[in-house]
DSSP file (Angstrom, degrees, kcal/mol; ACC not computed):
  #  RESIDUE AA STRUCTURE BP1 BP2  ACC     N-H-->O    O-->H-N    N-H-->O    O-->H-N    TCO  KAPPA ALPHA  PHI   PSI    X-CA   Y-CA   Z-CA
    1    1 A X              0   0    0      0, 0.0     2,-0.3     0, 0.0     0, 0.0   0.000 360.0 360.0 360.0 138.1   26.0   -4.0   27.6
    2    2 A X        +     0   0    0      2,-0.0     2,-0.3     0, 0.0     0, 0.0  -0.697 360.0 167.3 -91.8 145.0   25.1   -1.5   30.3
    3    3 A X        -     0   0    0     -2,-0.3     2,-0.4     2,-0.0     0, 0.0  -0.980  28.1-131.2-150.3 158.5   24.3    2.0   29.5
    4    4 A X        +     0   0    0     -2,-0.3     2,-0.3     2,-0.0    -2,-0.0  -0.942  26.7 177.3-114.7 136.5   22.7    5.0   31.2
    5    5 A X        -     0   0    0     -2,-0.4     2,-0.5     2,-0.0    -2,-0.0  -0.937  25.7-127.3-133.6 157.6   20.0    7.1   29.6
    6    6 A X        +     0   0    0     -2,-0.3     2,-0.3     0, 0.0    -2,-0.0  -0.907  30.1 180.0-106.0 133.9   17.9   10.1   30.7
    7    7 A X        -     0   0    0     -2,-0.5     2,-0.1     2,-0.0    -2,-0.0  -0.947  34.9-101.0-130.0 150.0   14.1    9.8   30.4
    8    8 A X     >  -     0   0    0     -2,-0.3     4,-2.3     1,-0.1     5,-0.2  -0.425  39.6-115.5 -62.8 147.9   11.2   12.1   31.1
    9    9 A X  H  > S+     0   0    0      1,-0.2     4,-2.6     2,-0.2     5,-0.2   0.887 113.8  51.4 -54.9 -44.3    9.6   11.2   34.5
   10   10 A X  H  > S+     0   0    0      1,-0.2     4,-2.5     2,-0.2    -1,-0.2   0.901 110.0  48.8 -64.0 -41.3    6.3   10.3   32.9
   11   11 A X  H  > S+     0   0    0      2,-0.2     4,-2.4     1,-0.2    -1,-0.2   0.911 111.9  49.5 -64.3 -42.3    7.9    8.0   30.3
   12   12 A X  H  X S+     0   0    0     -4,-2.3     4,-2.4     2,-0.2    -2,-0.2   0.919 111.5  48.9 -61.4 -44.6   10.0    6.3   33.1
   13   13 A X  H  X S+     0   0    0     -4,-2.6     4,-2.1     1,-0.2    -2,-0.2   0.918 111.5  48.7 -62.9 -44.5    6.8    5.8   35.2
   14   14 A X  H  X S+     0   0    0     -4,-2.5     4,-2.6     1,-0.2    -1,-0.2   0.905 110.8  51.2 -61.9 -40.8    4.9    4.3   32.3
   15   15 A X  H  X S+     0   0    0     -4,-2.4     4,-2.8     1,-0.2     5,-0.2   0.904 107.9  52.6 -63.8 -41.0    7.8    2.0   31.5
   16   16 A X  H  X S+     0   0    0     -4,-2.4     4,-2.2     2,-0.2    -1,-0.2   0.935 111.8  46.1 -58.1 -47.1    7.9    0.8   35.2
   17   17 A X  H  X S+     0   0    0     -4,-2.1     4,-2.5     2,-0.2    -2,-0.2   0.919 114.4  46.4 -64.0 -45.1    4.1    0.0   35.0
   18   18 A X  H  X S+     0   0    0     -4,-2.6     4,-2.0     2,-0.2    -2,-0.2   0.926 111.9  50.2 -66.9 -43.7    4.3   -1.8   31.7
   19   19 A X  H  X>S+     0   0    0     -4,-2.8     5,-2.3     1,-0.2     4,-1.0   0.917 112.5  48.2 -59.5 -43.1    7.4   -3.8   32.7
   20   20 A X  H  <5S+     0   0    0     -4,-2.2     3,-0.4    -5,-0.2    -1,-0.2   0.912 110.7  50.2 -63.9 -42.5    5.7   -4.9   36.0
   21   21 A X  H  <5S+     0   0    0     -4,-2.5    -1,-0.2     1,-0.2    -2,-0.2   0.823 114.2  45.3 -67.1 -28.8    2.4   -5.8   34.2
   22   22 A X  H  <5S-     0   0    0     -4,-2.0    -1,-0.2    -5,-0.2    -2,-0.2   0.599 109.1-125.6 -87.0 -12.1    4.4   -7.9   31.7
   23   23 A X  T  <5 +     0   0    0     -4,-1.0     2,-0.3    -3,-0.4    -3,-0.2   0.827  69.7 118.9  71.9  31.9    6.5   -9.5   34.5
   24   24 A X  S   <S-     0   0    0     -5,-2.3    -1,-0.3    -6,-0.2    -2,-0.2  -0.893  71.3 -94.3-125.3 157.6    9.8   -8.5   32.9
   25   25 A X     >  -     0   0    0     -2,-0.3     4,-1.8     1,-0.1     3,-0.4  -0.358  35.0-117.6 -65.8 151.5   12.7   -6.3   34.1
   26   26 A X  H  > S+     0   0    0      1,-0.2     4,-2.4     2,-0.2     5,-0.2   0.877 115.1  57.2 -57.5 -40.0   12.6   -2.7   32.9
   27   27 A X  H  > S+     0   0    0      1,-0.2     4,-2.3     2,-0.2    -1,-0.2   0.875 104.9  51.4 -62.4 -36.0   15.8   -3.1   31.0
   28   28 A X  H  > S+     0   0    0     -3,-0.4     4,-2.7     2,-0.2    -1,-0.2   0.894 108.1  52.4 -67.0 -38.4   14.3   -5.9   29.0
   29   29 A X  H  X S+     0   0    0     -4,-1.8     4,-2.7     2,-0.2    -2,-0.2   0.935 110.7  47.2 -60.7 -46.4   11.3   -3.7   28.2
   30   30 A X  H  X S+     0   0    0     -4,-2.4     4,-2.4     1,-0.2    -2,-0.2   0.913 112.7  49.2 -62.3 -42.3   13.7   -1.0   26.9
   31   31 A X  H  X S+     0   0    0     -4,-2.3     4,-2.5     2,-0.2    -2,-0.2   0.921 112.6  47.6 -62.6 -43.9   15.7   -3.5   24.9
   32   32 A X  H  X S+     0   0    0     -4,-2.7     4,-2.4     2,-0.2    -2,-0.2   0.913 111.9  49.8 -64.7 -42.8   12.5   -4.9   23.4
   33   33 A X  H  X S+     0   0    0     -4,-2.7     4,-2.2     1,-0.2    -1,-0.2   0.907 112.1  48.1 -62.2 -42.0   11.1   -1.5   22.5
   34   34 A X  H  X S+     0   0    0     -4,-2.4     4,-2.7     2,-0.2    -2,-0.2   0.899 109.7  52.5 -67.0 -40.4   14.4   -0.5   20.9
   35   35 A X  H  X S+     0   0    0     -4,-2.5     4,-2.6     1,-0.2    -2,-0.2   0.934 111.2  47.0 -58.8 -46.5   14.5   -3.7   18.9
   36   36 A X  H  X S+     0   0    0     -4,-2.4     4,-2.3     2,-0.2    -2,-0.2   0.892 111.8  50.7 -63.8 -40.1   11.0   -3.1   17.6
   37   37 A X  H  X S+     0   0    0     -4,-2.2     4,-2.3     2,-0.2    -2,-0.2   0.934 112.2  46.3 -61.9 -47.0   11.8    0.5   16.7
   38   38 A X  H  X S+     0   0    0     -4,-2.7     4,-2.3     1,-0.2    -2,-0.2   0.917 111.8  51.1 -64.3 -43.9   15.0   -0.5   14.8
   39   39 A X  H  X S+     0   0    0     -4,-2.6     4,-2.5     1,-0.2    -1,-0.2   0.913 110.3  49.8 -59.0 -43.2   13.1   -3.3   12.9
   40   40 A X  H  X S+     0   0    0     -4,-2.3     4,-2.7     1,-0.2    -1,-0.2   0.912 109.8  50.6 -63.3 -42.7   10.4   -0.8   11.9
   41   41 A X  H  X S+     0   0    0     -4,-2.3     4,-2.2     2,-0.2    -1,-0.2   0.898 110.4  50.1 -62.1 -40.6   13.0    1.7   10.7
   42   42 A X  H  X S+     0   0    0     -4,-2.3     4,-2.2     2,-0.2    -2,-0.2   0.935 112.0  47.2 -63.3 -45.7   14.6   -1.0    8.6
   43   43 A X  H  X S+     0   0    0     -4,-2.5     4,-2.7     1,-0.2    -2,-0.2   0.908 111.1  51.5 -62.6 -41.6   11.3   -2.1    7.1
   44   44 A X  H  X S+     0   0    0     -4,-2.7     4,-2.5     1,-0.2    -1,-0.2   0.901 109.5  50.5 -62.3 -40.2   10.4    1.5    6.3
   45   45 A X  H  X S+     0   0    0     -4,-2.2     4,-2.2     2,-0.2    -1,-0.2   0.900 111.1  47.9 -63.9 -41.4   13.7    2.0    4.6
   46   46 A X  H  X S+     0   0    0     -4,-2.2     4,-2.6     2,-0.2    -2,-0.2   0.917 111.8  50.5 -65.1 -43.2   13.2   -1.1    2.5
   47   47 A X  H  X S+     0   0    0     -4,-2.7     4,-2.7     1,-0.2    -2,-0.2   0.912 109.5  50.9 -61.7 -43.1    9.7    0.0    1.6
   48   48 A X  H  X S+     0   0    0     -4,-2.5     4,-2.1     1,-0.2    -1,-0.2   0.920 111.4  47.6 -60.7 -44.0   11.0    3.5    0.6
   49   49 A X  H  X S+     0   0    0     -4,-2.2     4,-2.2     2,-0.2    -2,-0.2   0.905 112.4  49.0 -65.4 -40.7   13.7    2.0   -1.7
   50   50 A X  H  X S+     0   0    0     -4,-2.6     4,-2.9     1,-0.2     5,-0.2   0.902 109.0  53.2 -64.8 -40.0   11.2   -0.4   -3.3
   51   51 A X  H  X S+     0   0    0     -4,-2.7     4,-1.8     1,-0.2    -1,-0.2   0.902 109.2  49.6 -60.7 -40.6    8.8    2.4   -3.9
   52   52 A X  H  X S+     0   0    0     -4,-2.1     4,-1.1     2,-0.2    -2,-0.2   0.926 113.1  46.6 -62.9 -44.7   11.5    4.4   -5.6
   53   53 A X  H  X S+     0   0    0     -4,-2.2     4,-1.2     1,-0.2     3,-0.3   0.939 117.8  40.8 -63.5 -47.6   12.4    1.4   -7.8
   54   54 A X  H  X S+     0   0    0     -4,-2.9     4,-2.6     1,-0.2    -1,-0.2   0.690 101.4  69.8 -80.5 -17.6    8.8    0.6   -8.8
   55   55 A X  H  X S+     0   0    0     -4,-1.8     4,-1.5    -5,-0.2    -1,-0.2   0.910 104.0  43.9 -66.0 -39.1    7.7    4.2   -9.3
   56   56 A X  H  X S+     0   0    0     -4,-1.1     4,-1.7    -3,-0.3    -1,-0.2   0.898 114.7  48.9 -69.3 -41.0    9.8    4.4  -12.4
   57   57 A X  H  X S+     0   0    0     -4,-1.2     4,-2.4     1,-0.2    -2,-0.2   0.879 108.3  54.5 -66.2 -37.6    8.7    1.0  -13.6
   58   58 A X  H  X S+     0   0    0     -4,-2.6     4,-2.9     1,-0.2    -1,-0.2   0.906 105.7  52.5 -64.7 -41.6    5.1    1.8  -13.1
   59   59 A X  H  X S+     0   0    0     -4,-1.5     4,-1.9     1,-0.2    -1,-0.2   0.929 113.1  42.8 -61.3 -46.2    5.3    5.0  -15.2
   60   60 A X  H  X S+     0   0    0     -4,-1.7     4,-2.2     1,-0.2    -1,-0.2   0.877 114.7  50.9 -70.2 -35.5    6.8    3.2  -18.1
   61   61 A X  H  X S+     0   0    0     -4,-2.4     4,-2.7     2,-0.2    -2,-0.2   0.911 108.4  52.2 -65.6 -41.7    4.4    0.2  -17.7
   62   62 A X  H  X S+     0   0    0     -4,-2.9     4,-2.5     1,-0.2    -2,-0.2   0.901 110.6  48.2 -60.7 -41.5    1.4    2.6  -17.6
   63   63 A X  H  X S+     0   0    0     -4,-1.9     4,-2.5     2,-0.2    -1,-0.2   0.918 112.0  48.9 -65.2 -43.6    2.5    4.2  -20.9
   64   64 A X  H  X S+     0   0    0     -4,-2.2     4,-2.5     2,-0.2    -2,-0.2   0.904 112.5  47.9 -63.5 -42.0    3.1    0.9  -22.6
   65   65 A X  H  X S+     0   0    0     -4,-2.7     4,-2.7     2,-0.2    -2,-0.2   0.919 112.0  49.7 -65.8 -43.5   -0.4   -0.4  -21.5
   66   66 A X  H  X S+     0   0    0     -4,-2.5     4,-2.4    -5,-0.2    -2,-0.2   0.918 112.6  47.2 -61.7 -43.8   -2.1    2.8  -22.6
   67   67 A X  H  X S+     0   0    0     -4,-2.5     4,-2.4     2,-0.2    -2,-0.2   0.925 113.7  47.3 -64.0 -45.6   -0.3    2.6  -26.0
   68   68 A X  H  X S+     0   0    0     -4,-2.5     4,-2.3     1,-0.2    -2,-0.2   0.889 112.1  50.8 -63.9 -39.4   -1.2   -1.0  -26.4
   69   69 A X  H  X S+     0   0    0     -4,-2.7     4,-2.4     2,-0.2    -2,-0.2   0.917 110.9  47.9 -64.9 -43.5   -4.8   -0.4  -25.4
   70   70 A X  H  X S+     0   0    0     -4,-2.4     4,-2.4     2,-0.2    -2,-0.2   0.916 112.5  48.7 -64.1 -43.8   -5.2    2.5  -27.9
   71   71 A X  H  X S+     0   0    0     -4,-2.4     4,-2.2     2,-0.2    -1,-0.2   0.895 111.5  49.9 -63.6 -39.9   -3.7    0.4  -30.7
   72   72 A X  H  X S+     0   0    0     -4,-2.3     4,-2.6     2,-0.2    -2,-0.2   0.914 110.5  50.0 -64.3 -42.5   -6.0   -2.5  -29.9
   73   73 A X  H  X S+     0   0    0     -4,-2.4     4,-1.9     2,-0.2    -2,-0.2   0.906 110.2  50.3 -63.1 -42.3   -9.0   -0.2  -29.9
   74   74 A X  H  < S+     0   0    0     -4,-2.4     4,-0.4     1,-0.2    -1,-0.2   0.919 111.9  48.0 -61.5 -43.3   -8.0    1.2  -33.3
   75   75 A X  H >< S+     0   0    0     -4,-2.2     3,-0.8     1,-0.2     4,-0.3   0.913 112.1  48.8 -64.9 -42.3   -7.6   -2.3  -34.7
   76   76 A X  H 3< S+     0   0    0     -4,-2.6     3,-0.3     1,-0.2    -1,-0.2   0.827 119.1  37.9 -67.6 -31.1  -11.0   -3.5  -33.3
   77   77 A X  T >< S+     0   0    0     -4,-1.9     3,-1.1    -5,-0.2    -1,-0.2   0.279  83.6 107.1-104.2  10.8  -12.9   -0.4  -34.6
   78   78 A X  T <  S+     0   0    0     -3,-0.8    -1,-0.2    -4,-0.4    -2,-0.1   0.864  87.4  37.2 -58.7 -39.1  -11.0   -0.1  -38.0
   79   79 A X  T 3  S+     0   0    0     -4,-0.3    -1,-0.3    -3,-0.3     2,-0.1   0.354  90.5 115.8 -97.6   5.2  -13.9   -1.4  -40.1
   80   80 A X    <   -     0   0    0     -3,-1.1     2,-0.9     1,-0.1    -3,-0.0  -0.469  61.8-137.8 -72.8 144.7  -16.7    0.3  -38.0
   81   81 A X              0   0    0      1,-0.2    -1,-0.1    -2,-0.1    -2,-0.1  -0.834 360.0 360.0-106.8  97.2  -18.7    2.9  -39.8
   82   82 A X              0   0    0     -2,-0.9    -1,-0.2     0, 0.0    -2,-0.0   0.416 360.0 360.0 -94.8 360.0  -19.2    5.7  -37.4
């Protein structure tokens, strides 16, 4: 699909140079850059959702581990004479 966009002069110039150095048309460079941007945004969104899910699980797991550790320590030192 064809589309028209407005770019700052410096960005356009840099894109021209990079496309030439890569031996690809400028439109292919823009398409590739946009694909990479979109992929990164998708990954970031997935990471954010996973962080939300696991942040709650981590808190409850930490509490459970702390409680189990304390109970184990009490059991191990029950007969110690301090």
